[in-house]
VOZABA-337698 format. One line per field, with one value per residue: x, y, z of N, C-alpha, C in turn. Coordinates in steps of 0.05 Angstrom, whole numbers, plus 5000, padded with zeros to 4 digits. Layout:
BEGIN
nxx: [X	...];
nyy: [Y	...];
nzz: [Z	...];
caxx: [X	...];
cayy: [Y	...];
cazz: [Z	...];
cxx: [X	...];
cyy: [Y	...];
czz: [Z	...];
//
This chain:
BEGIN
nxx: [5026	5006	4979	4982	4983	5022	5012	5016	5028	5035	5073	5100	5109	5060	5037	4978	4920	4908	4855	4825	4794	4813	4865	4932	4928	4885	4901	4943	4916	4885	4923	4946	4907	4885	4836	4778	4769	4731	4686	4672	4669	4669	4604	4555	4518	4545	4582	4547	4527	4574	4580	4537	4550	4599	4584	4549	4586	4619	4580	4570	4621	4629	4593	4615	4671	4684	4728	4762	4732	4710	4662	4670	4697	4657	4617	4638	4653	4603	4578	4609	4601	4545	4548	4572	4531	4491	4510	4543	4597	4617	4654	4701	4709	4742	4755	4759	4717	4750	4792	4827	4802	4777	4756	4785	4812	4771	4744	4786	4787	4739	4749	4793	4770	4728	4756	4791	4753	4727	4766	4772	4722	4728	4769	4820	4872	4843	4821	4840	4848	4851	4854	4811	4764	4763	4758	4750	4738	4748	4769	4751	4703	4675	4664	4631	4588	4572	4557	4509	4477	4468	4445	4396	4372	4368	4332	4286	4273	4275	4269	4223	4181	4176	4159	4110	4081	4073	4043	3997	3980	3967	3925	3887	3878	3859	3807	3785	3782	3748	3706	3718	3732	3781	3827	3864	3935	3982	4048	4058	4016	3946	3900	3852	3797	3807	3797	3814	3824	3838	3885	3917	3916	3950	4001	4001	4000	4047	4084	4069	4083	4138	4148	4139	4181	4225	4220	4227	4280	4304	4305	4350	4392	4393	4425	4485	4556	4590	4634	4658	4710	4776	4780	4733	4735	4728	4770	4800	4754	4706	4669	4601	4600	4584	4528	4510	4526	4496	4446	4452	4457	4407	4376	4393	4378	4326	4311	4307	4360	4405	4458	4502	4495	4538	4600	4642	4619	4594	4635	4659	4622	4576	4524	4475	4470	4472	4424	4387	4397	4380	4325	4317	4333	4290	4249	4267	4261	4206	4191	4214	4180	4130	4139	4150	4100	4069	4091	4084	4027	4014	4035	4041	4021	3982	3995	4007	3992	3961	3924	3923	3931	3988	4021	4048	4109	4156	4186	4198	4233	4288	4281	4233	4176	4129	4129	4124	4153	4153	4185	4192	4182	4225	4269	4260	4268	4321	4345	4331	4363	4412	4410	4405	4454	4486	4474	4502	4553	4550	4540	4587	4626	4612	4623	4678	4702	4754	4780	4778	4754	4719	4742	4721	4687	4676	4662	4620	4580	4575	4552	4504	4480	4476	4438	4393	4384	4377	4330	4293	4289	4278	4228	4195	4198	4175	4124	4105	4111	4087	4054	4012	3982	3960	3910	3853	3843	3785	3754	3792	3808	3760	3750	3796	3785	3738	3755	3788	3809	3814	3770	3740	3748	3708	3668	3684	3658	3611	3618	3663	3736	3766	3731	3722	3775	3776	3738	3762	3807	3783	3757	3801	3831	3793	3780	3734	3680	3679	3627	3604	3638	3630	3576	3572	3603	3568	3566	3539	3475	3457	3425	3434	3489	3491	3468	3505	3553	3589	3634	3647	3635	3673	3715	3708	3711	3667	3632];
nyy: [1443	1402	1353	1303	1257	1216	1217	1191	1203	1198	1238	1240	1244	1271	1314	1305	1327	1292	1279	1276	1247	1254	1249	1251	1278	1310	1343	1371	1401	1431	1463	1490	1520	1571	1601	1634	1603	1568	1595	1593	1536	1470	1455	1426	1394	1371	1339	1304	1280	1256	1216	1184	1167	1141	1097	1072	1060	1022	0982	0968	0952	0909	0875	0865	0858	0820	0795	0837	0878	0859	0822	0839	0889	0917	0920	0953	0998	1014	1027	1070	1107	1115	1145	1191	1207	1218	1264	1261	1266	1315	1351	1332	1346	1393	1425	1481	1515	1539	1509	1457	1456	1410	1386	1348	1344	1346	1298	1262	1277	1255	1200	1190	1202	1166	1117	1116	1118	1071	1034	1042	1023	0971	0955	0948	0958	0960	0982	1021	1090	1102	1052	1023	1055	1091	1057	1037	1088	1159	1225	1258	1236	1227	1277	1308	1272	1275	1328	1326	1292	1320	1365	1347	1328	1376	1405	1373	1359	1404	1457	1451	1430	1478	1516	1494	1499	1554	1561	1534	1569	1614	1594	1587	1642	1661	1639	1660	1714	1721	1757	1809	1869	1910	1963	1953	1955	1981	1995	2021	2055	2074	2026	1984	1951	1895	1833	1818	1765	1747	1775	1749	1699	1704	1707	1656	1622	1634	1613	1559	1548	1555	1509	1470	1481	1470	1417	1396	1407	1374	1322	1312	1319	1273	1238	1205	1215	1176	1122	1138	1148	1174	1204	1194	1146	1103	1074	1026	1014	0963	0928	0945	0971	1024	1023	0992	1024	1068	1048	1033	1083	1103	1068	1081	1136	1139	1161	1163	1152	1147	1119	1161	1170	1185	1189	1223	1272	1278	1287	1335	1373	1421	1430	1413	1431	1485	1493	1477	1514	1559	1550	1559	1613	1634	1624	1658	1707	1709	1708	1756	1792	1781	1792	1847	1866	1855	1887	1937	1939	1938	1985	2045	2067	2105	2138	2109	2058	2018	1975	1924	1887	1866	1819	1847	1843	1862	1920	1976	2017	2053	2104	2125	2120	2069	2053	2004	1956	1923	1872	1817	1816	1845	1811	1771	1796	1810	1759	1741	1775	1755	1703	1713	1737	1692	1661	1680	1666	1610	1599	1621	1589	1539	1546	1537	1488	1447	1406	1344	1354	1394	1447	1481	1463	1462	1517	1524	1487	1506	1556	1542	1509	1546	1581	1547	1534	1583	1602	1564	1568	1623	1627	1594	1624	1673	1656	1637	1680	1723	1716	1682	1713	1754	1801	1833	1902	1923	1971	2009	1989	1993	2050	2067	2041	2066	2117	2115	2138	2105	2074	2095	2067	2032	2060	2063	2030	2059	2115	2120	2118	2167	2206	2185	2190	2246	2254	2230	2265	2313	2301	2292	2340	2378	2356	2323	2274	2216	2211	2262	2291	2266	2274	2330	2341	2324	2273	2228	2218	2227	2185	2145	2138	2113	2065	2039	2039	2000	1982	1934	1895	1895	1861	1813	1779	1785	1730];
nzz: [1611	1657	1674	1633	1578	1533	1465	1398	1328	1256	1253	1299	1372	1418	1469	1505	1538	1598	1614	1569	1511	1461	1410	1381	1330	1337	1376	1353	1316	1352	1375	1333	1306	1330	1328	1339	1384	1429	1417	1362	1351	1321	1299	1343	1318	1275	1301	1325	1279	1259	1299	1286	1232	1239	1271	1236	1196	1222	1229	1175	1159	1192	1171	1120	1126	1169	1193	1204	1228	1282	1324	1377	1370	1342	1382	1424	1396	1376	1425	1443	1401	1409	1453	1434	1398	1434	1457	1502	1501	1487	1508	1489	1439	1414	1370	1322	1273	1236	1206	1171	1104	1086	1131	1155	1204	1242	1228	1245	1297	1315	1303	1338	1390	1392	1387	1432	1473	1462	1472	1526	1544	1529	1560	1545	1495	1439	1393	1336	1316	1259	1232	1250	1267	1226	1183	1117	1100	1085	1105	1065	1046	1092	1116	1082	1083	1137	1136	1103	1133	1181	1160	1139	1186	1214	1183	1177	1230	1262	1235	1199	1236	1269	1232	1217	1264	1269	1223	1238	1279	1249	1218	1257	1273	1226	1222	1269	1256	1214	1169	1187	1160	1129	1111	1055	1035	0990	0966	1012	1016	1021	0999	0963	0999	1043	1075	1143	1154	1102	1095	1133	1113	1070	1095	1118	1074	1048	1083	1079	1028	1033	1065	1026	0991	1022	1034	0982	0976	1014	0995	0955	0992	1021	0996	1004	1010	1031	1022	0978	0989	0984	0932	0907	0881	0914	0936	0977	1005	1014	0964	0958	1006	1009	0999	1043	1087	1081	1088	1142	1165	1155	1186	1238	1242	1226	1179	1108	1079	1022	0982	0947	0876	0843	0864	0855	0843	0892	0928	0912	0899	0926	0915	0932	0985	0977	0948	0986	1026	0998	1002	1056	1057	1029	1065	1106	1081	1076	1129	1146	1118	1141	1195	1192	1171	1215	1256	1234	1230	1283	1302	1340	1403	1392	1349	1305	1257	1283	1279	1299	1359	1397	1440	1500	1521	1549	1581	1537	1535	1564	1579	1564	1598	1601	1548	1498	1457	1391	1400	1387	1333	1317	1330	1294	1245	1249	1250	1199	1168	1182	1161	1107	1097	1110	1068	1025	1041	1042	0987	0964	0988	0967	0915	0910	0897	0879	0829	0854	0903	0951	0989	1028	1065	1123	1137	1104	1122	1174	1169	1144	1184	1226	1204	1198	1253	1277	1249	1263	1319	1324	1298	1332	1378	1361	1349	1399	1433	1406	1358	1373	1406	1376	1364	1334	1326	1321	1319	1303	1253	1226	1227	1198	1149	1130	1125	1083	1020	0976	0971	0934	0888	0882	0856	0803	0762	0755	0751	0722	0713	0711	0731	0781	0802	0805	0844	0888	0894	0906	0953	0986	0984	1004	1051	1055	1055	1012	0991	0997	0963	0913	0904	0903	0858	0821	0801	0821	0852	0921	0938	0900	0906	0957	0944	0912	0938	0976	1018	1046	1012	0975	0980	0958	0896	0844	0817];
caxx: [5007	5016	4968	4981	4994	5036	5000	5033	5017	5057	5093	5114	5095	5046	5025	4951	4909	4902	4828	4810	4796	4825	4893	4953	4921	4866	4916	4959	4897	4878	4945	4953	4886	4875	4818	4751	4769	4710	4663	4665	4677	4653	4577	4548	4503	4565	4593	4526	4526	4597	4573	4518	4563	4619	4570	4540	4609	4626	4561	4575	4647	4625	4580	4632	4699	4682	4754	4775	4712	4701	4639	4679	4701	4632	4603	4649	4651	4575	4572	4622	4586	4521	4553	4577	4505	4476	4521	4557	4627	4622	4677	4724	4710	4748	4764	4744	4710	4771	4814	4830	4776	4763	4747	4800	4819	4747	4742	4805	4778	4719	4763	4808	4753	4714	4776	4799	4730	4722	4788	4765	4700	4737	4789	4846	4876	4830	4814	4858	4831	4852	4851	4784	4743	4762	4759	4734	4730	4767	4757	4739	4675	4659	4655	4606	4566	4563	4540	4483	4461	4459	4427	4369	4361	4361	4309	4263	4267	4274	4257	4196	4162	4173	4142	4083	4068	4065	4022	3973	3970	3955	3900	3868	3873	3842	3780	3775	3780	3731	3684	3729	3742	3800	3838	3889	3956	4003	4067	4055	3994	3920	3890	3823	3793	3814	3790	3837	3830	3852	3913	3930	3919	3974	4023	4000	4006	4075	4098	4062	4100	4165	4150	4141	4207	4245	4217	4239	4308	4313	4310	4378	4409	4392	4445	4511	4582	4606	4640	4676	4737	4792	4775	4709	4736	4721	4793	4802	4727	4698	4646	4576	4601	4568	4499	4505	4530	4472	4423	4455	4451	4378	4365	4400	4365	4298	4309	4313	4384	4415	4485	4503	4500	4563	4616	4659	4603	4588	4657	4669	4600	4558	4499	4451	4471	4465	4395	4372	4398	4363	4298	4319	4332	4262	4235	4275	4249	4177	4189	4218	4156	4108	4145	4146	4073	4058	4100	4071	4000	4014	4049	4026	3994	3962	4003	4013	3969	3947	3900	3924	3945	4005	4029	4067	4128	4175	4188	4211	4251	4300	4277	4205	4158	4103	4134	4127	4162	4149	4213	4194	4185	4254	4288	4256	4280	4350	4351	4327	4386	4435	4407	4411	4484	4497	4469	4525	4577	4545	4544	4615	4641	4604	4636	4706	4710	4777	4785	4762	4746	4714	4758	4708	4663	4668	4649	4593	4559	4573	4533	4479	4468	4467	4412	4370	4380	4365	4304	4275	4286	4264	4199	4181	4196	4155	4098	4096	4110	4074	4033	3988	3967	3951	3882	3845	3831	3764	3746	3812	3805	3735	3755	3815	3772	3717	3768	3805	3801	3814	3743	3728	3751	3681	3654	3694	3639	3587	3624	3688	3761	3774	3712	3729	3799	3768	3722	3782	3824	3768	3753	3825	3838	3774	3775	3706	3676	3676	3600	3601	3652	3617	3550	3579	3613	3545	3570	3517	3458	3461	3412	3449	3515	3486	3460	3528	3578	3589	3662	3650	3630	3696	3736	3702	3709	3640	3635];
cayy: [1423	1386	1326	1296	1231	1219	1204	1193	1199	1194	1259	1237	1244	1296	1314	1308	1328	1265	1273	1279	1223	1259	1240	1268	1296	1331	1362	1388	1421	1446	1481	1504	1537	1586	1621	1630	1582	1569	1609	1581	1508	1456	1454	1401	1378	1357	1320	1285	1266	1238	1193	1167	1156	1122	1074	1060	1048	0998	0962	0959	0939	0884	0856	0860	0852	0812	0788	0860	0891	0836	0827	0854	0916	0929	0925	0977	1023	1023	1040	1096	1124	1122	1168	1215	1215	1227	1288	1257	1270	1340	1363	1319	1357	1422	1440	1503	1514	1549	1489	1448	1459	1385	1377	1324	1344	1338	1271	1250	1282	1234	1175	1187	1200	1139	1095	1115	1111	1043	1020	1044	1006	0944	0949	0941	0973	0942	0997	1042	1110	1100	1024	1013	1075	1103	1035	1040	1116	1182	1250	1269	1227	1228	1305	1314	1255	1288	1352	1318	1279	1341	1384	1335	1328	1404	1415	1357	1357	1429	1478	1445	1432	1505	1531	1481	1508	1580	1558	1528	1594	1631	1582	1595	1669	1665	1632	1679	1741	1721	1779	1835	1882	1932	1976	1941	1974	1976	2016	2036	2075	2062	2011	1976	1936	1867	1822	1811	1736	1745	1784	1728	1676	1709	1698	1626	1609	1638	1593	1533	1546	1551	1482	1454	1485	1457	1387	1390	1409	1352	1298	1310	1318	1245	1222	1206	1210	1154	1100	1148	1152	1198	1220	1185	1119	1081	1060	1014	1006	0939	0930	0945	0986	1050	1018	0982	1044	1086	1033	1035	1110	1104	1053	1097	1162	1138	1176	1146	1159	1129	1125	1180	1156	1192	1198	1246	1295	1280	1298	1362	1392	1426	1444	1406	1448	1512	1493	1476	1541	1577	1548	1573	1642	1641	1624	1681	1730	1710	1716	1785	1807	1776	1807	1875	1870	1854	1910	1961	1940	1943	2010	2064	2059	2125	2154	2092	2046	2009	1959	1899	1887	1843	1816	1865	1825	1873	1949	1980	2041	2060	2132	2132	2103	2058	2046	1975	1953	1897	1859	1792	1822	1853	1788	1756	1810	1807	1732	1741	1787	1737	1680	1724	1739	1665	1649	1689	1649	1583	1599	1625	1564	1516	1550	1534	1460	1444	1380	1323	1360	1421	1451	1501	1450	1470	1544	1521	1476	1524	1578	1529	1500	1571	1590	1528	1536	1609	1604	1546	1580	1649	1622	1585	1648	1691	1644	1634	1706	1744	1710	1670	1734	1776	1807	1857	1928	1926	1997	2025	1977	2004	2077	2070	2033	2085	2142	2110	2148	2084	2062	2107	2048	2019	2077	2062	2020	2075	2142	2120	2122	2196	2219	2173	2203	2273	2252	2224	2287	2334	2294	2294	2369	2393	2342	2315	2246	2210	2216	2291	2301	2255	2288	2358	2342	2317	2248	2211	2229	2215	2159	2126	2132	2093	2039	2026	2041	1980	1974	1907	1876	1899	1841	1789	1781	1774	1709];
cazz: [1612	1677	1673	1605	1569	1507	1442	1374	1301	1237	1255	1324	1397	1424	1495	1503	1565	1607	1619	1544	1496	1435	1408	1372	1309	1347	1394	1335	1305	1374	1380	1309	1296	1352	1314	1348	1404	1450	1406	1336	1351	1302	1311	1356	1299	1259	1320	1327	1252	1259	1315	1270	1209	1249	1280	1211	1182	1236	1223	1149	1158	1206	1152	1097	1135	1197	1202	1215	1247	1297	1341	1401	1363	1336	1407	1438	1378	1375	1449	1442	1382	1421	1471	1417	1387	1456	1466	1527	1499	1473	1519	1477	1411	1418	1346	1312	1247	1219	1204	1142	1090	1083	1157	1162	1233	1257	1224	1262	1326	1320	1303	1363	1413	1392	1390	1460	1490	1457	1487	1555	1549	1526	1582	1532	1471	1420	1369	1327	1302	1230	1221	1258	1267	1199	1165	1092	1098	1084	1112	1042	1043	1117	1125	1066	1094	1160	1128	1093	1154	1201	1146	1138	1213	1222	1168	1182	1257	1275	1219	1190	1258	1278	1213	1218	1289	1262	1204	1254	1291	1229	1211	1279	1270	1201	1230	1290	1246	1189	1169	1194	1136	1136	1087	1043	1030	0971	0964	1037	1012	1023	0976	0966	1023	1044	1103	1160	1149	1077	1098	1148	1095	1054	1112	1121	1048	1043	1100	1067	1003	1043	1073	1002	0980	1040	1029	0957	0980	1031	0979	0947	1016	1032	0983	1021	0997	1043	1003	0956	1003	0980	0909	0894	0869	0933	0943	1006	1015	1002	0947	0973	1032	1006	1002	1070	1106	1077	1102	1170	1174	1154	1210	1262	1242	1219	1154	1085	1064	1002	0974	0923	0852	0833	0887	0846	0848	0922	0943	0905	0894	0950	0904	0949	1008	0966	0942	1012	1040	0985	1012	1082	1052	1021	1090	1119	1067	1082	1158	1147	1108	1161	1219	1184	1171	1242	1272	1223	1237	1312	1308	1355	1404	1383	1325	1283	1244	1306	1273	1314	1385	1400	1468	1512	1536	1567	1577	1513	1535	1590	1585	1560	1613	1589	1520	1493	1430	1378	1401	1374	1305	1312	1330	1269	1222	1252	1242	1171	1156	1185	1143	1080	1096	1110	1040	1009	1050	1032	0958	0958	0996	0948	0888	0913	0892	0860	0821	0866	0930	0959	1015	1044	1076	1150	1137	1089	1139	1197	1162	1140	1209	1240	1192	1207	1282	1283	1239	1278	1345	1321	1292	1355	1395	1350	1351	1428	1448	1392	1339	1386	1420	1357	1362	1317	1337	1301	1316	1287	1226	1213	1222	1175	1125	1120	1118	1059	0994	0957	0968	0910	0866	0878	0838	0775	0741	0753	0742	0706	0726	0713	0751	0807	0810	0812	0869	0910	0899	0919	0980	1000	0986	1020	1076	1056	1051	0983	0984	0994	0940	0890	0900	0896	0830	0804	0788	0831	0873	0948	0940	0882	0919	0979	0931	0898	0954	0999	1021	1056	0990	0956	0986	0943	0867	0836	0798];
cxx: [5017	5005	4963	4989	5007	5020	5019	5018	5041	5078	5109	5096	5083	5035	4996	4939	4900	4873	4811	4815	4809	4854	4911	4944	4901	4882	4932	4940	4889	4898	4951	4932	4872	4858	4790	4748	4747	4685	4654	4676	4659	4625	4571	4533	4522	4577	4572	4525	4550	4592	4557	4534	4585	4606	4561	4563	4618	4607	4565	4601	4644	4611	4597	4661	4698	4709	4769	4756	4698	4676	4647	4684	4675	4616	4611	4648	4623	4568	4584	4608	4559	4524	4557	4548	4489	4486	4537	4586	4635	4647	4704	4726	4715	4754	4746	4736	4733	4796	4818	4803	4762	4750	4761	4806	4794	4740	4761	4798	4758	4732	4778	4791	4740	4732	4784	4777	4723	4741	4782	4742	4709	4757	4815	4848	4867	4827	4833	4842	4829	4843	4823	4762	4740	4763	4739	4726	4755	4753	4741	4710	4660	4648	4630	4582	4554	4547	4513	4465	4451	4441	4399	4356	4352	4335	4284	4254	4264	4260	4228	4175	4156	4154	4113	4067	4057	4042	3995	3962	3956	3928	3879	3860	3856	3813	3769	3769	3763	3710	3695	3743	3759	3811	3862	3911	3976	4021	4067	4033	3967	3912	3861	3821	3802	3804	3816	3844	3845	3881	3928	3935	3943	4000	4023	4010	4035	4091	4093	4079	4129	4169	4153	4169	4228	4243	4229	4270	4320	4321	4340	4399	4411	4411	4473	4535	4597	4609	4657	4705	4751	4785	4748	4710	4729	4745	4794	4776	4719	4673	4620	4576	4583	4538	4493	4508	4506	4448	4426	4449	4420	4365	4369	4382	4335	4291	4317	4336	4393	4444	4483	4510	4527	4581	4634	4645	4598	4611	4663	4647	4584	4532	4474	4448	4462	4436	4378	4374	4382	4334	4296	4319	4304	4244	4241	4262	4220	4173	4195	4194	4134	4114	4143	4117	4061	4066	4087	4041	3995	4025	4031	4037	3974	3969	4011	3988	3950	3923	3900	3937	3963	4013	4050	4086	4147	4175	4205	4231	4262	4295	4248	4187	4134	4106	4138	4132	4157	4174	4214	4195	4214	4273	4284	4270	4312	4360	4351	4352	4409	4434	4414	4440	4497	4494	4492	4549	4575	4550	4572	4631	4636	4618	4665	4716	4734	4783	4766	4752	4740	4728	4747	4685	4657	4653	4622	4573	4556	4551	4505	4465	4460	4440	4389	4365	4366	4337	4283	4270	4271	4235	4184	4177	4175	4126	4087	4092	4096	4051	4008	3971	3958	3919	3876	3834	3810	3755	3767	3811	3782	3738	3774	3802	3754	3730	3787	3794	3800	3788	3730	3730	3724	3663	3661	3672	3615	3594	3649	3713	3768	3756	3717	3754	3794	3755	3742	3798	3808	3763	3777	3833	3820	3767	3745	3705	3674	3646	3595	3613	3638	3591	3554	3588	3591	3547	3548	3499	3465	3450	3426	3477	3512	3480	3486	3552	3575	3617	3666	3647	3655	3717	3731	3698	3681	3645	3616];
cyy: [1402	1356	1319	1268	1236	1203	1207	1191	1195	1215	1257	1239	1273	1294	1321	1308	1299	1259	1275	1254	1229	1252	1262	1288	1317	1352	1381	1409	1442	1469	1499	1524	1551	1610	1615	1609	1587	1583	1596	1554	1494	1451	1426	1383	1362	1335	1297	1267	1247	1213	1174	1152	1136	1096	1058	1047	1024	0976	0951	0944	0911	0864	0848	0850	0840	0803	0812	0876	0868	0843	0845	0883	0930	0937	0950	1001	1034	1038	1067	1116	1133	1146	1194	1225	1227	1255	1286	1264	1295	1355	1353	1327	1386	1438	1461	1499	1520	1531	1481	1448	1432	1374	1353	1322	1337	1309	1255	1254	1259	1206	1170	1185	1174	1116	1094	1109	1082	1026	1019	1025	0977	0936	0942	0957	0956	0958	1019	1064	1107	1072	1014	1032	1087	1081	1041	1069	1133	1205	1263	1259	1227	1256	1312	1298	1267	1313	1346	1308	1301	1360	1372	1335	1355	1413	1398	1356	1383	1451	1473	1444	1460	1519	1519	1493	1537	1579	1551	1551	1611	1621	1588	1624	1676	1661	1653	1707	1742	1745	1806	1847	1906	1942	1958	1964	1964	2000	2034	2059	2059	2048	2001	1956	1906	1858	1816	1782	1732	1753	1762	1703	1679	1700	1668	1612	1612	1617	1564	1527	1540	1521	1464	1455	1469	1427	1380	1390	1387	1328	1293	1307	1291	1226	1227	1199	1186	1131	1111	1149	1176	1215	1213	1158	1097	1065	1052	1009	0982	0943	0927	0961	1012	1045	1008	1005	1064	1074	1035	1062	1114	1091	1069	1120	1160	1152	1158	1156	1139	1136	1143	1164	1160	1204	1221	1272	1300	1293	1327	1383	1396	1438	1436	1425	1476	1514	1493	1502	1560	1575	1560	1602	1649	1643	1650	1705	1732	1718	1746	1801	1804	1792	1838	1882	1874	1879	1935	1962	1945	1969	2028	2068	2079	2138	2136	2081	2033	1991	1930	1904	1863	1842	1836	1849	1837	1904	1954	2003	2045	2088	2140	2112	2094	2049	2016	1971	1925	1879	1833	1796	1830	1831	1772	1769	1810	1779	1728	1752	1769	1714	1690	1727	1711	1653	1657	1671	1621	1581	1603	1600	1542	1520	1543	1504	1461	1415	1360	1329	1390	1425	1476	1489	1459	1497	1541	1509	1492	1544	1565	1522	1525	1581	1573	1532	1562	1611	1588	1559	1608	1646	1613	1608	1668	1681	1645	1663	1729	1735	1698	1691	1757	1778	1832	1879	1934	1955	2014	2015	1991	2033	2083	2063	2055	2113	2139	2122	2127	2069	2073	2087	2033	2035	2075	2052	2039	2104	2142	2127	2151	2211	2209	2186	2232	2275	2249	2250	2310	2327	2299	2324	2385	2378	2334	2286	2241	2216	2244	2301	2291	2269	2316	2360	2333	2290	2227	2226	2215	2187	2137	2118	2111	2065	2024	2024	2023	1969	1945	1887	1877	1878	1817	1795	1769	1752	1712];
czz: [1632	1676	1644	1600	1542	1487	1417	1349	1282	1238	1280	1348	1403	1452	1494	1533	1574	1610	1593	1527	1468	1434	1394	1350	1317	1362	1375	1324	1327	1380	1357	1298	1318	1341	1324	1368	1424	1440	1380	1332	1330	1314	1322	1337	1281	1276	1321	1302	1250	1276	1301	1248	1218	1258	1256	1196	1196	1231	1195	1146	1171	1187	1129	1103	1163	1210	1213	1234	1261	1314	1366	1393	1357	1361	1420	1421	1378	1401	1451	1424	1393	1440	1457	1407	1409	1467	1491	1525	1486	1484	1505	1448	1411	1393	1336	1282	1227	1219	1176	1129	1085	1108	1167	1192	1250	1253	1243	1292	1333	1321	1330	1387	1415	1397	1420	1479	1487	1472	1516	1561	1546	1548	1570	1506	1447	1393	1362	1311	1272	1221	1228	1255	1240	1177	1141	1087	1092	1095	1089	1036	1069	1122	1108	1073	1118	1156	1121	1115	1172	1186	1146	1165	1221	1207	1175	1212	1272	1259	1212	1213	1268	1258	1215	1242	1283	1242	1218	1269	1273	1220	1232	1277	1247	1209	1250	1278	1219	1191	1177	1169	1144	1110	1079	1039	1010	0970	0990	1036	1015	0997	0981	0991	1020	1073	1118	1157	1123	1080	1113	1130	1076	1069	1113	1096	1042	1058	1089	1043	1012	1052	1049	0991	0996	1036	1002	0959	0997	1015	0970	0970	1027	1015	0997	1005	1007	1025	0980	0965	0993	0957	0896	0882	0887	0941	0972	1018	0999	0984	0963	1000	1031	1011	1031	1091	1104	1091	1131	1181	1175	1179	1235	1265	1238	1195	1130	1068	1044	0995	0949	0897	0839	0855	0880	0850	0878	0938	0938	0903	0920	0939	0920	0973	1000	0960	0967	1026	1026	0995	1041	1077	1044	1046	1105	1107	1074	1112	1163	1139	1131	1186	1216	1184	1198	1259	1260	1231	1267	1321	1322	1382	1394	1356	1303	1270	1264	1300	1285	1341	1386	1430	1478	1531	1555	1562	1553	1514	1564	1597	1582	1575	1598	1559	1518	1464	1418	1377	1387	1343	1299	1312	1304	1246	1224	1242	1213	1157	1158	1165	1115	1077	1095	1082	1022	1015	1040	1003	0951	0964	0976	0921	0888	0911	0872	0854	0838	0894	0934	0987	1030	1059	1105	1151	1123	1108	1165	1192	1157	1165	1226	1230	1200	1235	1289	1273	1256	1306	1345	1315	1315	1375	1386	1353	1380	1440	1432	1376	1352	1399	1402	1359	1346	1333	1316	1297	1298	1258	1212	1208	1199	1148	1113	1114	1092	1034	0972	0953	0944	0886	0860	0859	0808	0755	0738	0744	0725	0723	0731	0732	0778	0819	0819	0839	0892	0916	0912	0948	0998	1005	1005	1045	1079	1052	1021	0974	0978	0968	0913	0883	0891	0867	0810	0791	0795	0850	0898	0950	0925	0895	0940	0967	0922	0917	0978	1002	1030	1034	0969	0960	0971	0913	0859	0814	0775];
//
């Protein structure tokens, strides 16, 4: 390391790159945890959240301990935190996910970067990483606080808007496809008729329910551990710090955060993250189902179901000319699988709390944020590149409908279940229409059959 400066911590001196704001403790972690370097670094969302909470902590400390957090310190710390929040200093946060399970080293990374940048702004050595930036805090309450802040932002600002956009698309498609009747399917077998708009309404309502579940999960995430310090007792934090810092976080983010009622729970339990990720898993499960429906309905173009058309975005084969595949459906299903796998990791990590602290926090939030990010981006992509362009193949829907043997269900009230079953089996074995089979079996006359057989009326329950 040619261009470096000397930094020190309680263990001694360390060489740090001269052009980086981080200090000795960050450098030690950077050297000791060469695991996933450059690939699995601490998520940018966590760094963003640390910028928010460190600014909020400075504001709260200024109100409660003005003799220590002076006007001058608050000014430069706030400016440095704003740069962290704005993503301007990301090159100064090199640490990987696979570090200490409490996230201590990322907390110190934030402290050191903000302190050194604050000193640069002040033009003098004004702020200390531990004494000023980490004032009234511990890694044990800052990291779970950062987890909750970035989880709320991810859900409310990324995932929910993405889902709402797809819901709006499905609402439009419902209106555009009213009156189109098609065959329903259960067990991958022909079933009684359904309107295409009814089928789409099932997709829409699933997503609307997912929105409800995510909103339910966001509430508990808005409780912050900050103020608990090392073990939940609040040691070295002034009375009222927890409430003031939560209010400051709320002011900065525009979200209604509050202090956690029990800091011992807040430090050691990750049940809020588990619950919220469960809502993400539910969304992933519904997106898997919707994407599979779409690609099945679009299968073909000649030998599949072929009841809908979807946009053709790119060539589908390197060997078969003219082939076009449902690639947006495939990315959705792959994302869904990843989210379901992440749910296992989140649950396992949350179960590993020991006494007053959970030490699986980095891997827990890493998987949570990946799920939120992937789902939001996947849904936007699916909507823009597939869903908005879905159109009905009315001719194929009609042909499939009138070839379906399950239309025989409409005859149950007139000829009984067993006779209806005989009619369907005869039609299938002899490749005849239901009408021909029914009349030949003597169950109905041709005229009576026409009177009672109306597939388009089978989609509505008589009141």
